[in-house]
C-alpha positions as CSV (number, residue, x, y, z in Angstrom):
1,M,-47.9,74.0,40.4
2,R,-51.0,71.2,40.8
3,I,-53.9,73.1,42.2
4,P,-57.3,71.8,43.4
5,A,-60.1,69.4,41.1
6,L,-61.7,71.9,38.6
7,L,-63.9,69.4,36.4
8,T,-65.3,65.8,36.1
9,V,-62.8,64.6,33.3
10,L,-63.5,62.4,30.5
11,F,-61.9,58.5,31.0
12,L,-60.5,56.7,27.6
13,T,-59.3,53.5,27.3
14,G,-57.3,51.2,24.9
15,C,-54.3,48.7,24.4
16,A,-50.9,48.4,22.2
17,P,-48.4,46.1,22.0
18,Q,-45.0,46.0,24.5
19,I,-42.7,48.3,22.8
20,T,-39.1,48.5,25.1
21,P,-37.1,52.1,24.5
22,Q,-33.6,52.6,23.9
23,P,-31.7,54.5,26.1
24,E,-31.1,58.3,25.5
25,V,-27.9,59.3,24.8
26,A,-26.5,60.7,27.3
27,P,-26.1,64.2,27.9
28,S,-22.8,65.8,27.7
29,P,-21.2,67.4,31.2
30,A,-21.8,71.1,29.1
31,A,-25.3,70.5,29.0
32,T,-25.9,68.8,32.5
33,D,-24.0,72.3,33.7
34,Q,-26.9,74.3,31.3
35,L,-29.5,72.4,32.8
36,L,-28.7,73.3,36.6
37,E,-27.7,76.9,35.4
38,D,-31.0,77.5,33.8
39,V,-32.6,76.7,37.2
40,R,-30.4,78.8,38.9
41,I,-31.1,82.0,36.5
42,L,-34.6,81.3,36.1
43,S,-35.1,81.1,40.0
44,A,-33.0,83.8,41.0
45,D,-34.1,86.4,43.4
46,D,-34.5,88.9,39.9
47,M,-37.7,87.3,38.2
48,Q,-39.2,88.3,41.4
49,G,-40.8,85.0,41.2
50,R,-42.4,85.1,37.7
51,L,-45.8,86.2,38.3
52,I,-47.9,86.6,35.1
53,G,-48.5,90.1,34.1
54,T,-45.2,91.0,36.0
55,P,-41.7,92.4,34.9
56,G,-40.2,89.3,36.6
57,G,-42.5,87.0,34.3
58,A,-41.4,89.5,31.4
59,K,-37.5,88.5,32.0
60,A,-38.2,85.1,32.5
61,R,-39.9,85.2,29.7
62,A,-36.7,87.1,27.7
63,Y,-34.6,84.4,29.2
64,I,-36.0,81.9,27.4
65,L,-36.5,83.1,24.1
66,D,-33.2,83.4,24.3
67,R,-32.2,80.3,25.4
68,L,-34.4,78.7,22.3
69,R,-32.7,80.7,19.9
70,Q,-29.7,79.9,21.1
71,I,-30.8,76.4,20.2
72,G,-32.0,76.9,17.6
73,V,-35.6,76.4,17.6
74,S,-37.9,77.9,15.5
75,P,-41.1,79.8,15.5
76,L,-44.2,77.8,13.9
77,P,-45.0,78.7,10.5
78,G,-46.2,82.3,9.9
79,L,-45.9,83.2,13.6
80,D,-43.9,84.7,16.4
81,L,-42.5,82.7,18.9
82,E,-44.3,84.7,21.5
83,R,-48.2,83.8,21.6
84,P,-49.3,86.9,23.6
85,F,-52.9,86.6,25.7
86,T,-55.0,88.1,28.0
87,A,-56.5,87.0,31.5
88,Q,-58.4,88.1,34.7
89,R,-56.5,88.8,38.3
90,D,-58.3,90.6,41.1
91,G,-61.1,91.8,38.7
92,K,-58.6,93.4,36.1
93,T,-56.9,92.1,32.9
94,I,-53.6,90.9,33.3
95,N,-50.6,90.3,29.8
96,G,-50.0,87.1,29.8
97,A,-47.4,85.2,26.9
98,N,-47.0,81.7,25.9
99,I,-43.7,80.9,23.9
100,V,-44.2,78.5,21.5
101,G,-41.6,76.7,18.9
102,F,-40.9,73.8,16.5
103,L,-38.4,71.2,15.6
104,P,-38.9,69.4,12.8
105,G,-38.2,65.7,12.5
106,T,-37.1,63.6,9.7
107,A,-39.2,61.2,8.6
108,G,-42.0,63.1,6.4
109,S,-45.0,62.4,8.9
110,D,-47.2,65.6,9.4
111,R,-47.8,64.3,12.9
112,A,-46.1,66.0,16.3
113,L,-45.2,65.8,19.7
114,L,-45.5,68.5,22.4
115,I,-43.0,69.1,25.4
116,M,-43.9,71.4,27.9
117,A,-43.6,72.9,31.1
118,H,-44.9,76.4,32.8
119,Y,-42.8,79.1,33.6
120,D,-44.3,81.5,36.2
121,H,-44.5,80.9,39.7
122,L,-45.9,83.1,42.5
123,G,-44.2,86.5,42.4
124,V,-43.5,88.4,45.7
125,R,-45.4,88.4,48.7
126,D,-45.3,90.0,51.8
127,G,-41.9,91.1,50.6
128,Q,-40.7,87.6,50.2
129,V,-39.3,86.3,46.4
130,Y,-41.2,82.9,45.9
131,N,-38.6,81.4,43.7
132,G,-40.0,78.7,42.5
133,A,-36.8,76.5,41.5
134,D,-38.7,73.3,41.3
135,D,-42.1,74.5,40.6
136,N,-41.6,75.2,37.6
137,A,-38.2,76.5,36.8
138,S,-36.7,72.6,36.9
139,G,-39.6,71.7,34.1
140,V,-38.3,74.6,31.9
141,A,-34.5,73.7,32.3
142,A,-35.3,70.3,31.3
143,V,-37.3,71.1,28.4
144,L,-34.7,73.6,27.4
145,Q,-32.5,70.3,27.3
146,L,-34.6,68.2,25.6
147,A,-35.1,70.8,22.7
148,T,-31.2,70.8,22.8
149,S,-30.6,67.4,22.4
150,L,-33.2,67.2,20.1
151,R,-32.0,69.8,18.2
152,Q,-28.4,67.9,17.9
153,K,-30.2,64.5,17.0
154,A,-33.3,65.0,15.3
155,S,-36.3,63.2,16.1
156,L,-38.4,61.3,13.1
157,H,-41.3,63.5,14.3
158,G,-42.2,67.3,14.5
159,V,-41.4,68.4,18.0
160,V,-43.8,71.9,19.3
161,V,-41.8,73.1,22.3
162,A,-44.2,75.2,24.8
163,L,-43.0,77.1,27.7
164,I,-46.3,78.3,29.3
165,D,-47.5,81.2,31.3
166,G,-50.2,81.8,34.0
167,E,-50.3,78.2,35.1
168,E,-50.2,79.3,38.7
169,G,-53.9,80.0,39.7
170,G,-56.1,78.7,36.5
171,L,-54.2,77.2,33.9
172,V,-54.8,80.5,31.8
173,G,-52.1,80.0,29.5
174,S,-52.0,76.5,28.1
175,R,-56.0,77.2,27.6
176,S,-55.6,79.9,25.2
177,L,-52.9,77.7,24.0
178,V,-55.4,74.9,22.9
179,R,-57.8,77.7,21.9
180,D,-55.7,79.7,20.1
181,P,-57.0,80.1,16.8
182,E,-53.5,80.4,15.1
183,F,-52.2,77.6,16.6
184,K,-55.0,75.1,15.4
185,D,-53.3,73.9,12.5
186,I,-50.4,72.3,14.3
187,L,-52.4,71.6,17.6
188,D,-54.5,69.4,14.9
189,K,-50.5,67.5,14.4
190,V,-50.0,66.5,17.9
191,V,-50.7,63.3,18.8
192,L,-49.1,63.4,22.4
193,A,-48.3,66.3,25.0
194,V,-45.7,66.0,27.4
195,N,-45.7,67.9,30.4
196,L,-43.1,69.0,32.8
197,D,-43.5,70.3,36.1
198,M,-41.6,69.9,39.5
199,V,-39.4,67.4,38.1
200,S,-36.5,68.4,40.5
201,R,-36.8,67.7,44.1
202,S,-37.2,63.7,46.0
203,D,-36.3,62.7,48.6
204,R,-36.8,59.2,47.7
205,N,-35.4,58.7,44.4
206,K,-39.1,59.0,43.0
207,L,-40.4,60.4,39.7
208,Y,-44.4,60.1,38.8
209,V,-45.3,59.6,34.9
210,S,-49.7,60.3,35.1
211,G,-51.9,59.5,32.3
212,E,-51.8,55.8,32.0
213,Y,-56.0,55.8,33.3
214,H,-57.2,57.7,31.1
215,F,-55.1,56.6,28.1
216,P,-54.6,52.6,29.3
217,F,-52.7,52.2,25.4
218,L,-49.5,54.6,26.9
219,R,-49.5,51.7,29.5
220,P,-47.1,49.2,27.8
221,R,-44.7,52.2,26.7
222,L,-44.7,53.5,30.2
223,E,-43.8,50.4,31.6
224,A,-40.4,50.1,29.2
225,I,-39.8,53.3,30.0
226,V,-39.9,52.4,33.6
227,R,-37.9,49.3,32.7
228,E,-35.1,51.4,31.5
229,A,-34.9,54.6,33.8
230,S,-32.6,55.9,36.3
231,V,-34.6,57.1,38.9
232,K,-37.5,54.9,40.1
233,L,-40.4,56.3,38.0
234,L,-43.6,54.9,39.0
235,L,-47.1,55.3,37.5
236,G,-49.5,56.8,38.8
237,H,-51.5,60.3,40.4
238,D,-54.2,60.3,37.8
239,R,-57.2,58.4,39.4
240,P,-60.3,59.8,40.2
241,E,-60.8,58.3,43.9
242,Q,-57.4,59.6,44.5
243,G,-59.2,62.9,45.3
244,H,-56.4,65.5,45.6
245,D,-53.9,63.6,44.7
246,D,-55.0,62.9,41.5
247,W,-53.2,65.1,39.6
248,T,-55.1,64.8,36.4
249,D,-56.5,68.7,36.5
250,Q,-53.7,69.9,39.1
251,S,-51.3,71.1,36.1
252,D,-51.5,72.4,32.0
253,H,-51.7,68.9,30.5
254,F,-55.6,69.4,31.6
255,A,-56.0,71.8,28.8
256,F,-55.2,68.8,26.5
257,Q,-57.4,66.4,28.3
258,E,-60.3,69.1,28.0
259,I,-60.2,68.6,24.1
260,R,-60.2,65.1,24.2
261,R,-55.9,65.1,23.2
262,P,-53.7,62.8,25.0
263,W,-51.3,63.3,27.3
264,V,-48.7,62.3,29.9
265,Y,-47.6,64.3,33.0
266,F,-44.1,63.5,34.7
267,G,-43.4,65.4,38.3
268,V,-42.6,64.7,41.7
269,E,-44.9,64.7,44.8
270,D,-45.2,68.2,47.3
271,H,-42.2,68.1,49.2
272,P,-41.7,70.9,52.3
273,D,-41.1,73.8,50.2
274,Y,-43.9,73.3,47.8
275,H,-45.5,76.9,47.2
276,K,-43.4,78.2,49.8
277,P,-40.5,81.5,49.6
278,T,-37.9,78.3,50.0
279,D,-38.5,76.8,46.8
280,D,-34.7,77.8,46.1
281,F,-32.2,76.7,43.7
282,A,-29.9,75.2,46.3
283,M,-32.6,73.0,47.5
284,I,-32.5,71.1,44.5
285,P,-30.7,67.1,44.6
286,V,-28.6,67.6,41.3
287,D,-27.8,63.7,40.7
288,F,-32.1,63.2,41.1
289,F,-32.6,66.0,38.8
290,H,-30.0,65.3,36.1
291,R,-31.0,61.4,36.4
292,S,-34.8,62.7,36.1
293,T,-34.4,65.1,32.9
294,A,-32.4,61.6,31.4
295,T,-35.5,59.7,32.3
296,I,-38.0,62.5,30.8
297,G,-35.2,62.5,27.3
298,L,-36.0,58.5,27.7
299,A,-39.6,58.6,27.2
300,V,-39.4,61.2,24.7
301,R,-37.8,59.5,22.4
302,A,-39.4,56.4,22.9
303,F,-42.7,58.8,22.0
304,D,-41.4,59.9,18.8
305,R,-40.7,56.5,18.0
306,D,-43.8,55.2,18.3
307,L,-46.1,58.1,17.3
308,E,-48.0,56.4,14.4
309,V,-48.7,53.9,16.5
310,I,-49.7,55.9,19.2
311,A,-52.1,58.1,17.0
312,A,-53.8,55.5,15.1
313,E,-54.8,53.9,19.1
314,A,-55.7,57.5,20.1
315,S,-58.2,57.8,17.4
316,S,-60.2,55.4,18.3
317,P,-60.1,54.8,22.6
318,A,-63.3,53.3,23.9
319,P,-64.5,55.2,27.2
320,R,-64.4,53.2,30.5
């Protein structure tokens, strides 16, 4: 989901050399089938729209936890995969839970990359289930596929895998995560957060990547990924003069913007079924979704390869 503007943001700048990423290894047919199966299951009517604090949200969480264990994603040291938190809705306290795991890297570095997507949606309204297939079962399924790829071929750096609750209506889950004292040690090692929110639907074959405006040192890397992408990947939707079309504070990456941590966000523009009960699995264009996920996988591998340089550039940016 993308929500209305919340706060004025701090703009950062820098520069970086051009680095051309290598294509990600194409997923197997079984992996792509699982990508679709994860969306189908998470956006089915029996998930009741996955609203935070509801049985449907808990059922979705149980499914995601089971998938992460199947993949082999471990909890962070000393913690559980589930990170409970509380939030307020309609004057009542509700219980939510993020899901946070870890995949170790091979390079011996303590720096980490974070990939995330929110799993909650709007629930049931007036008897209609808001299934949220694109928003954001698609992002969760893509993260699960990325985790599978990273388990099969390990990254250089550790990767934090975060599935976030309570994005709809206030980003409460991601804000809880970055403020969680037990998460601080790993958060201090996270160089870049990669957020996926609505990545499966575009009639015009367009996927956007946001964040370069705030972190210009990322631009050469993003431009390199654009040239390799199997979808039409465009930079944008991150400038303040765009008003509501500035997505800076409209999904969970904003929690990282608030703590001045670099982020990039992958997503599509709004479509006719956005935040409607018709955002169903059957409406997803399968070929685009496969290519969108492959493009994001390409980006994650490129960020991992260059994470040490990104960390150095991020440590001394000049404000706009």
